[in-house]
N, CA, C and O of each residue as an XYZ file, in Angstrom:
212
protein
N    -207.801    148.489    183.145
C    -207.233    147.988    184.384
C    -206.411    149.072    185.079
O    -206.410    149.164    186.307
N    -205.724    149.877    184.305
C    -204.888    150.947    184.860
C    -205.746    151.987    185.572
O    -205.348    152.507    186.614
N    -206.925    152.298    185.018
C    -207.810    153.300    185.614
C    -208.287    152.826    186.985
O    -208.362    153.613    187.929
N    -208.605    151.550    187.090
C    -209.057    150.989    188.364
C    -207.972    151.126    189.433
O    -208.269    151.459    190.580
N    -206.742    150.876    189.066
C    -205.628    150.979    190.003
C    -205.437    152.424    190.460
O    -205.220    152.679    191.645
N    -205.516    153.358    189.534
C    -205.358    154.776    189.872
C    -206.490    155.231    190.784
O    -206.245    155.938    191.761
N    -207.723    154.837    190.481
C    -208.863    155.205    191.326
C    -208.745    154.604    192.729
O    -209.124    155.238    193.714
N    -208.228    153.401    192.814
C    -208.022    152.776    194.125
C    -206.998    153.555    194.932
O    -207.208    153.817    196.116
N    -205.888    153.927    194.300
C    -204.868    154.717    195.001
C    -205.407    156.071    195.432
O    -205.102    156.539    196.529
N    -206.201    156.700    194.586
C    -206.797    157.989    194.943
C    -207.766    157.850    196.114
O    -207.798    158.707    196.997
N    -208.545    156.791    196.128
C    -209.480    156.568    197.233
C    -208.730    156.335    198.543
O    -209.115    156.871    199.582
N    -207.671    155.545    198.498
C    -206.872    155.293    199.704
C    -206.209    156.581    200.175
O    -206.173    156.860    201.374
N    -205.689    157.359    199.246
C    -205.059    158.636    199.605
C    -206.074    159.577    200.245
O    -205.752    160.267    201.212
N    -207.291    159.613    199.719
C    -208.328    160.464    200.291
C    -208.669    160.021    201.706
O    -208.812    160.862    202.594
N    -208.801    158.730    201.933
C    -209.122    158.219    203.271
C    -208.013    158.568    204.247
O    -208.290    159.010    205.362
N    -206.780    158.381    203.853
C    -205.654    158.713    204.735
C    -205.625    160.207    205.028
O    -205.415    160.612    206.171
N    -205.834    161.022    204.008
C    -205.877    162.473    204.196
C    -206.995    162.859    205.155
O    -206.790    163.682    206.047
N    -208.163    162.279    204.980
C    -209.317    162.569    205.836
C    -209.045    162.147    207.276
O    -209.402    162.864    208.210
N    -208.415    160.987    207.461
C    -208.103    160.508    208.812
C    -207.138    161.445    209.528
O    -207.282    161.678    210.728
N    -206.154    161.984    208.808
C    -205.157    162.835    209.452
C    -205.631    164.273    209.637
O    -205.198    164.944    210.575
N    -206.504    164.757    208.771
C    -206.939    166.144    208.889
C    -208.163    166.305    209.776
O    -208.325    167.345    210.414
N    -209.025    165.301    209.829
C    -210.251    165.386    210.625
C    -210.494    164.059    211.339
O    -211.408    163.321    210.973
N    -209.692    163.749    212.345
C    -209.827    162.439    212.995
C    -211.144    162.260    213.747
O    -211.685    161.154    213.777
N    -211.671    163.326    214.355
C    -212.925    163.193    215.105
C    -214.082    162.860    214.154
O    -214.908    161.999    214.455
N    -214.135    163.542    213.014
C    -215.191    163.268    212.051
C    -215.041    161.871    211.442
O    -216.033    161.186    211.191
N    -213.802    161.458    211.211
C    -213.565    160.123    210.669
C    -214.003    159.055    211.665
O    -214.605    158.054    211.277
N    -213.707    159.259    212.937
C    -214.133    158.300    213.961
C    -215.653    158.247    214.049
O    -216.233    157.175    214.219
N    -216.287    159.390    213.935
C    -217.744    159.431    213.966
C    -218.335    158.682    212.773
O    -219.334    157.976    212.913
N    -217.728    158.833    211.617
C    -218.206    158.128    210.424
C    -218.056    156.619    210.588
O    -218.958    155.861    210.231
N    -216.929    156.186    211.123
C    -216.709    154.753    211.330
C    -217.707    154.213    212.350
O    -218.251    153.124    212.165
N    -217.951    154.964    213.423
C    -218.941    154.534    214.421
C    -220.323    154.426    213.792
O    -221.072    153.499    214.100
N    -220.664    155.351    212.928
C    -221.952    155.300    212.248
C    -222.093    154.068    211.374
O    -223.151    153.440    211.346
N    -221.039    153.723    210.667
C    -221.067    152.530    209.817
C    -221.239    151.277    210.668
O    -222.059    150.417    210.346
N    -220.473    151.168    211.750
C    -220.583    149.989    212.616
C    -221.939    149.920    213.295
O    -222.490    148.832    213.461
N    -222.487    151.061    213.691
C    -223.829    151.073    214.277
C    -224.859    150.563    213.276
O    -225.768    149.816    213.636
N    -224.712    150.967    212.028
C    -225.618    150.488    210.990
C    -225.510    148.994    210.771
O    -226.521    148.316    210.587
N    -224.293    148.476    210.789
C    -224.086    147.038    210.616
C    -224.699    146.269    211.782
O    -225.362    145.252    211.578
N    -224.477    146.754    213.005
C    -225.023    146.086    214.186
C    -226.548    146.119    214.169
O    -227.195    145.121    214.486
N    -227.120    147.251    213.803
C    -228.578    147.361    213.727
C    -229.140    146.392    212.688
O    -230.139    145.717    212.936
N    -228.504    146.330    211.546
C    -228.943    145.404    210.501
C    -228.848    143.954    210.949
O    -229.751    143.163    210.677
N    -227.773    143.599    211.627
C    -227.612    142.225    212.116
C    -228.668    141.898    213.168
O    -229.215    140.795    213.180
N    -228.952    142.851    214.046
C    -229.984    142.632    215.068
C    -231.354    142.411    214.429
O    -232.100    141.521    214.836
N    -231.673    143.221    213.436
C    -232.968    143.081    212.767
C    -233.057    141.776    211.996
O    -234.112    141.143    211.968
N    -231.969    141.369    211.374
C    -231.957    140.094    210.659
C    -232.125    138.936    211.632
O    -232.860    137.990    211.347
N    -231.457    138.999    212.771
C    -231.592    137.943    213.780
C    -233.024    137.883    214.313
O    -233.568    136.798    214.518
N    -233.625    139.036    214.532
C    -235.011    139.081    215.001
C    -235.948    138.480    213.946
O    -236.862    137.730    214.286
N    -235.727    138.803    212.687
C    -236.544    138.261    211.604
C    -236.436    136.736    211.554
O    -237.448    136.039    211.484
N    -235.215    136.229    211.591
C    -235.016    134.775    211.517
C    -235.647    134.094    212.722
O    -236.257    133.033    212.586
N    -235.507    134.697    213.903
C    -236.101    134.125    215.116
C    -237.627    134.042    214.982
O    -238.237    133.029    215.326
N    -238.223    135.110    214.484
C    -239.692    135.119    214.355
C    -240.170    134.168    213.252
O    -241.254    133.595    213.361
N    -239.386    133.996    212.210
C    -239.774    133.071    211.149
C    -239.716    131.635    211.663
O    -240.580    130.823    211.332
N    -238.726    131.325    212.451
C    -238.557    129.948    212.935
C    -239.486    129.590    214.090
O    -239.644    128.412    214.411
N    -240.092    130.571    214.705
C    -241.006    130.264    215.827
C    -242.433    130.231    215.402
O    -243.317    129.988    216.223
């Protein structure tokens, strides 16, 4: 359990460090993730629409 807590703190520290040292790249990464989520949701909606019709 202790290892999980330490790894979580290290991951959060890395994200904060990355956000402060390279904000443009971090914003680009976040935009990429959201674009992927939106694309996946659109494709799922299209699939469900075609299955129901």
